[in-house]
C-alpha positions as CSV (number, residue, x, y, z in Angstrom):
1,M,-38.8,-16.2,35.2
2,C,-37.8,-12.6,35.2
3,G,-36.6,-12.4,38.8
4,I,-34.2,-15.6,38.3
5,S,-30.9,-15.2,37.8
6,R,-28.5,-17.5,35.4
7,P,-25.9,-19.5,37.5
8,A,-22.9,-18.8,37.2
9,T,-22.2,-22.7,37.3
10,V,-23.7,-25.5,35.8
11,Q,-23.6,-29.2,36.8
12,R,-22.5,-32.6,34.8
13,L,-22.8,-35.9,36.6
14,D,-20.7,-38.6,35.9
15,A,-20.0,-42.2,37.8
16,A,-17.6,-40.1,40.3
17,G,-20.9,-37.8,41.4
18,V,-21.4,-34.1,40.4
19,I,-18.6,-32.4,38.8
20,Q,-19.1,-28.3,38.9
21,F,-18.1,-26.3,35.2
22,P,-18.0,-22.5,35.6
23,L,-19.6,-21.3,32.2
24,A,-16.6,-18.8,31.6
25,R,-14.1,-22.1,31.1
26,M,-17.2,-23.7,29.1
27,N,-17.2,-20.9,26.9
28,Q,-13.9,-20.5,26.3
29,E,-13.3,-23.9,25.4
30,A,-16.1,-23.8,23.2
31,A,-14.8,-20.9,21.1
32,A,-11.3,-22.7,21.3
33,S,-12.8,-25.6,19.7
34,T,-14.1,-23.7,17.0
35,P,-12.1,-23.7,13.7
36,A,-10.5,-20.0,12.9
37,K,-11.9,-18.3,9.8
38,R,-8.7,-18.2,7.1
39,P,-7.8,-14.8,6.1
40,H,-8.7,-13.1,3.1
41,L,-5.7,-12.9,0.1
42,I,-5.0,-9.6,0.3
43,R,-5.1,-9.9,4.4
44,R,-2.9,-12.7,4.0
45,M,-0.4,-10.8,1.5
46,Y,-0.6,-7.9,3.6
47,D,0.7,-9.9,6.5
48,W,3.5,-11.7,4.4
49,T,4.8,-8.6,3.1
50,L,4.7,-6.8,6.9
51,S,6.9,-9.9,8.1
52,W,9.5,-9.0,6.3
53,A,10.3,-6.3,8.6
54,E,11.2,-9.1,11.2
55,R,13.2,-10.8,9.0
56,P,16.9,-10.8,7.8
57,G,17.3,-9.5,4.3
58,G,14.0,-7.0,5.3
59,S,15.7,-4.7,2.4
60,W,16.1,-7.2,-0.6
61,A,12.1,-8.3,0.1
62,L,11.6,-4.5,-0.2
63,F,13.3,-3.7,-3.0
64,F,11.6,-6.6,-4.8
65,I,7.9,-5.7,-3.1
66,A,8.6,-2.1,-5.1
67,V,9.2,-3.8,-8.5
68,I,6.3,-6.0,-8.3
69,E,3.5,-3.8,-6.9
70,S,4.6,-1.4,-9.9
71,S,2.9,-3.9,-12.0
72,I,0.9,-6.6,-10.8
73,F,1.1,-7.3,-7.0
74,P,-1.3,-5.4,-4.7
75,I,0.0,-4.5,-1.7
76,P,2.1,-1.0,-1.6
77,P,5.8,-1.1,-0.4
78,D,4.5,1.8,2.0
79,V,3.8,-0.9,4.2
80,L,7.4,-2.8,4.7
81,L,9.0,0.7,3.9
82,L,7.2,1.9,7.3
83,A,8.1,-0.9,9.5
84,L,11.4,-1.3,8.5
85,C,11.9,2.6,9.3
86,V,10.1,2.4,12.6
87,G,12.4,-0.4,13.1
88,A,15.7,1.9,12.5
89,P,14.9,4.9,11.8
90,R,18.3,6.1,11.2
91,K,18.4,4.3,7.9
92,S,15.3,5.4,7.2
93,F,16.4,7.2,3.5
94,R,18.5,4.4,3.0
95,F,15.2,2.6,2.6
96,A,13.3,5.0,0.5
97,L,15.6,5.2,-1.7
98,I,15.7,1.4,-2.0
99,C,12.1,1.5,-2.6
100,S,12.3,4.2,-5.2
101,A,14.6,2.2,-7.0
102,G,12.6,-0.7,-7.2
103,S,9.4,1.1,-7.6
104,V,11.0,2.8,-10.3
105,L,12.5,-0.6,-12.1
106,G,8.9,-2.0,-11.9
107,G,7.4,0.8,-13.5
108,I,9.4,0.2,-16.8
109,V,8.0,-3.1,-16.8
110,G,5.0,-1.7,-16.5
111,Y,4.8,0.5,-19.1
112,G,6.3,-2.2,-21.1
113,I,2.9,-4.5,-20.7
114,G,1.3,-1.3,-21.3
115,L,3.2,-1.1,-24.5
116,W,3.6,-4.2,-25.8
117,G,1.5,-6.8,-24.0
118,Y,-1.4,-5.1,-22.9
119,T,-3.9,-7.2,-24.2
120,L,-2.6,-10.2,-23.1
121,I,-1.1,-9.2,-19.7
122,G,-2.6,-5.7,-19.1
123,E,-6.5,-5.5,-19.7
124,P,-6.5,-8.4,-17.1
125,I,-4.3,-6.5,-14.4
126,V,-6.5,-3.4,-15.3
127,R,-10.0,-5.3,-14.9
128,M,-8.9,-7.3,-12.0
129,Y,-8.4,-3.5,-10.0
130,H,-11.1,-2.0,-11.8
131,G,-9.2,0.2,-12.9
132,E,-10.6,1.5,-16.7
133,A,-12.2,4.9,-15.7
134,V,-9.0,5.7,-13.5
135,M,-7.1,4.9,-17.0
136,E,-9.3,7.8,-18.6
137,K,-8.6,10.1,-15.6
138,I,-4.5,9.7,-16.7
139,K,-4.8,10.2,-20.1
140,F,-7.1,13.2,-19.7
141,W,-4.2,14.7,-17.1
142,Y,-1.7,14.1,-19.5
143,D,-3.4,15.6,-22.5
144,T,-4.5,18.6,-20.5
145,Y,-1.3,19.3,-18.3
146,G,1.6,17.2,-19.8
147,F,4.6,16.6,-17.6
148,W,2.9,17.6,-14.0
149,G,-0.4,15.6,-15.3
150,T,2.1,12.5,-15.9
151,L,3.4,13.9,-12.6
152,A,0.4,13.9,-10.4
153,A,-0.6,10.4,-11.5
154,A,2.8,9.2,-10.0
155,I,2.2,10.9,-6.9
156,T,-1.0,10.8,-5.8
157,P,-3.1,7.8,-4.6
158,I,-3.9,6.5,-8.1
159,P,-2.8,2.9,-8.3
160,Y,0.9,3.4,-9.8
161,K,0.4,0.0,-11.5
162,I,-2.5,1.1,-13.5
163,F,-0.2,4.8,-14.4
164,T,2.6,2.6,-15.5
165,I,0.1,0.3,-17.8
166,A,-1.5,3.4,-18.9
167,S,1.2,5.2,-19.6
168,G,2.4,2.6,-22.0
169,V,-1.3,2.3,-23.6
170,F,-1.4,5.7,-24.6
171,H,2.1,5.9,-25.8
172,F,3.4,8.5,-23.3
173,P,7.0,9.7,-24.2
174,F,9.1,7.6,-21.9
175,G,11.3,10.0,-21.2
176,Q,8.6,11.9,-19.1
177,F,7.5,8.9,-18.2
178,L,10.6,8.3,-16.6
179,L,11.3,11.1,-15.3
180,A,7.7,11.4,-13.0
181,S,8.3,8.5,-11.9
182,V,11.9,9.1,-10.6
183,I,10.5,12.6,-9.1
184,G,6.9,11.3,-7.9
185,R,7.9,7.7,-6.6
186,T,11.3,9.2,-4.8
187,F,9.2,11.9,-3.7
188,R,6.5,9.7,-1.9
189,F,8.6,7.6,-0.5
190,V,11.2,10.2,1.4
191,C,8.4,11.7,2.6
192,V,7.1,8.2,4.5
193,A,10.8,7.8,5.5
194,G,11.6,12.4,6.7
195,F,8.1,11.6,9.3
196,I,9.6,8.7,10.7
197,Y,12.8,10.2,10.9
198,L,11.4,13.2,12.6
199,F,8.8,11.8,14.4
200,G,8.9,8.2,15.0
201,A,6.4,5.6,15.1
202,R,3.9,7.6,16.7
203,V,3.1,9.1,13.2
204,K,3.0,5.5,11.5
205,A,-0.7,5.4,12.0
206,L,-1.7,9.2,10.9
207,I,0.6,8.1,7.6
208,E,-1.2,5.2,7.1
209,K,-4.4,6.6,7.0
210,Y,-3.7,10.0,5.3
211,F,-0.6,10.3,3.7
212,D,-1.9,9.6,-0.3
213,W,-4.2,12.9,0.6
214,A,-1.5,14.8,1.9
215,A,1.0,14.1,-0.9
216,L,-1.8,15.0,-3.5
217,I,-2.5,18.2,-1.4
218,F,1.4,19.2,-1.8
219,L,1.9,18.8,-5.1
220,I,-1.1,21.0,-6.0
221,L,0.9,23.9,-3.6
222,L,3.6,23.3,-5.6
223,I,2.3,23.0,-9.1
224,G,0.6,26.2,-8.1
225,G,4.0,27.9,-6.7
226,F,5.2,27.3,-10.0
227,I,2.3,28.9,-11.9
228,A,2.4,32.0,-9.7
229,L,6.3,32.5,-9.9
230,K,5.6,32.2,-13.8
231,Y,3.3,34.9,-14.0
232,L,4.2,36.8,-11.4
233,R,7.5,37.7,-13.0
């Protein structure tokens, strides 16, 4: 049967005679009748977060999401921050400061969870994000580099919620933790806003894909510069 091509239509009989149905139409109808697979929970959270860019009160939503992301929420506020900055580039730095304030406030909550409620609240959160090894890494950075290690943890791709909880668990000095959070989170969000302000929406995909590592490289260069200045004087 190799030389026979598939017909473009099929025939179906009814009381009135022969009715022709195009195969493409039948396939579309079959696809439409198949129930759509429900998106994964994380994807639904992502879509919900992003939806606030199109609603009134997007700035308040950004602040709230930044607060809860610092201890429990899985979607980083960068998602909404990017969307808001693309929609209103002139307000980019305002959005960045709102996001920074919410993130630092949420970080204080995370620190408190690690300090006073780790067994009941913090440990299940850390296990949910598979962050046990990350916590040990954060402690090593602090023990080895002091404040700079704390600052690195606040900026790098390490989930901020793990950093805040670990800081409380290991009793990092609260003043250093707060300073590192203010510098690290403000640096991160202002950079995101700055890129959108300068280059527009065309860099959005690049920021989403590479920003964490670019921030880490910049931080390494910054620390290296301070060290070089110290020893070259």
